[in-house]
C-alpha positions in Angstrom: 141.8 45.6 91.1 143.1 42.7 92.9 141.3 39.5 93.9 142.5 40.4 97.6 140.5 43.5 97.6 137.8 43.4 99.8 139.5 40.8 102.0 140.1 41.5 105.8 143.7 41.0 107.6 142.3 38.2 109.3 141.1 36.6 106.0 144.5 37.1 104.2 146.3 35.5 107.1 144.2 32.5 106.9 144.7 32.3 103.0 148.4 32.9 103.4 148.3 29.7 106.1 146.3 28.0 103.8 148.6 28.2 100.5 151.6 28.2 102.4 150.8 25.6 105.4 150.9 22.0 105.5 151.0 20.1 102.2 148.7 17.6 103.6 146.3 19.1 104.1 145.6 20.2 100.7 142.9 18.0 99.2 143.3 15.1 96.7 142.0 16.4 93.7 144.8 19.4 93.7 147.7 16.7 94.7 146.4 14.7 91.7 146.3 17.9 89.5 150.0 19.3 90.6 152.1 16.7 88.7 150.0 16.6 85.6 150.4 20.2 85.3 154.3 19.8 85.8 154.4 16.9 83.3 152.3 19.3 80.5 154.2 22.8 81.5 157.4 21.8 83.2 158.9 24.0 85.9 160.9 26.9 84.8 163.5 26.3 87.1 167.0 27.8 86.6 169.4 25.4 86.2 171.7 27.0 88.6 169.1 26.4 91.1 169.6 22.3 90.4 171.5 21.4 93.4 175.2 19.4 92.1 174.9 20.7 88.6 178.3 21.9 87.4 177.1 23.3 84.1 178.3 21.7 80.8 181.4 23.2 80.0 182.9 21.4 77.1 186.6 22.0 76.2 187.1 21.3 72.4 190.5 20.4 71.0 191.4 22.2 67.7 190.6 19.6 64.9 193.9 17.9 63.3 193.0 17.4 59.6 196.6 16.4 58.6 196.6 13.0 57.7 199.5 11.0 59.3 200.5 7.4 59.9 202.3 5.1 62.1 203.2 1.2 62.2 203.6 1.1 65.8 201.6 -1.7 67.5 201.5 0.0 70.9 199.8 3.5 71.7 202.0 6.1 70.5 201.8 9.8 69.2 201.8 10.9 65.4 204.0 13.7 64.0 201.6 16.2 65.0 200.9 15.3 68.8 197.1 15.0 69.9 194.4 16.5 69.5 195.0 17.4 73.3 193.2 19.1 76.1 195.0 20.5 79.1 193.9 22.6 81.9 190.8 20.6 83.0 189.5 20.9 86.6 188.7 18.3 89.0 185.1 16.7 88.0 183.4 14.1 85.6 183.7 14.2 82.1 181.9 12.8 79.0 185.3 12.4 76.9 184.4 12.2 72.9 187.1 11.8 70.4 187.0 10.2 66.3 189.2 9.9 63.7 188.7 8.9 59.8 191.5 6.3 59.0 193.0 3.4 57.0 195.6 0.8 57.3 197.6 -0.3 53.7 197.4 -4.0 54.8 194.3 -5.8 54.5 192.9 -7.3 57.5 194.6 -5.1 59.9 192.9 -2.2 61.8 193.6 1.6 63.0 193.0 2.4 66.3 193.1 5.6 68.5 192.4 6.0 72.2 193.0 8.7 75.3 195.7 9.0 77.6 194.4 10.8 81.1 197.0 12.5 83.0 200.2 10.5 81.1 198.7 7.3 81.8 199.4 4.8 78.9 196.0 4.8 76.6 194.4 1.4 76.3 192.3 -0.5 74.2 189.8 -0.1 76.7 188.5 2.7 75.3 189.3 2.7 71.8 188.0 4.0 68.5 188.2 1.8 65.9 188.0 1.8 62.4 187.9 -1.4 60.2 187.0 0.2 56.8 189.4 2.1 54.5 188.2 5.6 54.8 185.8 5.1 57.8 185.3 7.2 60.5 185.3 5.9 64.2 184.2 7.7 67.2 184.3 7.0 71.0 182.6 8.2 74.1 184.1 7.4 77.5 183.4 8.7 81.2 186.4 9.8 83.3 186.5 11.1 86.9 189.4 13.7 87.5 190.9 14.3 90.7 193.9 15.9 92.2 194.7 18.9 90.5 195.5 19.8 87.1 194.6 17.6 84.3 195.3 16.5 80.5 193.8 14.4 77.7 196.0 13.4 74.7 195.2 11.5 71.7 197.3 8.6 71.0 197.2 5.9 67.9 198.2 2.2 66.9 197.4 -0.4 64.8 197.7 -4.1 64.9 200.1 -4.5 61.6 200.6 -2.4 58.5 200.6 1.4 58.6 197.8 3.1 59.8 196.9 6.7 58.3 195.0 9.1 60.6 193.1 12.2 59.8 190.5 14.7 61.2 191.1 14.0 64.4 188.8 15.2 66.9 188.9 15.4 71.0 186.3 17.1 73.3 185.6 16.7 77.1 182.3 17.7 78.7 182.2 18.3 82.5 178.9 17.2 83.7 179.7 17.0 87.5 182.1 18.4 90.1 184.2 15.2 91.5 
């Protein structure tokens, strides 16, 4: 049994026109009810149907647990380079990186930053650890265009010798370029 049983083809046509017709013809009670219903129950729209959504595609580098040191005051590689991510496609990424570190000289700090496509790392996006054995984390956003891309972690100190361990790097694509 259907709610349409007993309706003539003409009744069904009028009903279809009313439902699919001009939304400005709907009464104010219905117009007020719709946003409340959506707010309460949401819409079950597959994310693939949302225009412009590029799907979150995380790229996660292997964690480098080994502690390694540098006395360089400009960004450089450690004995084990990285972590690094290669083969990134064009798009906008949220890049997250972290490390645990210490410095053998009081008052000095250990810095981690990233080099994108070979461009020198800078303090603009540094993950800074000021306490002995502390963990530093940084989140930055980059837009990559023009081909195949890479991100590599780099390290420096502002004096003394920094020891870096548990180095991590991840890039999450959130939009197409």
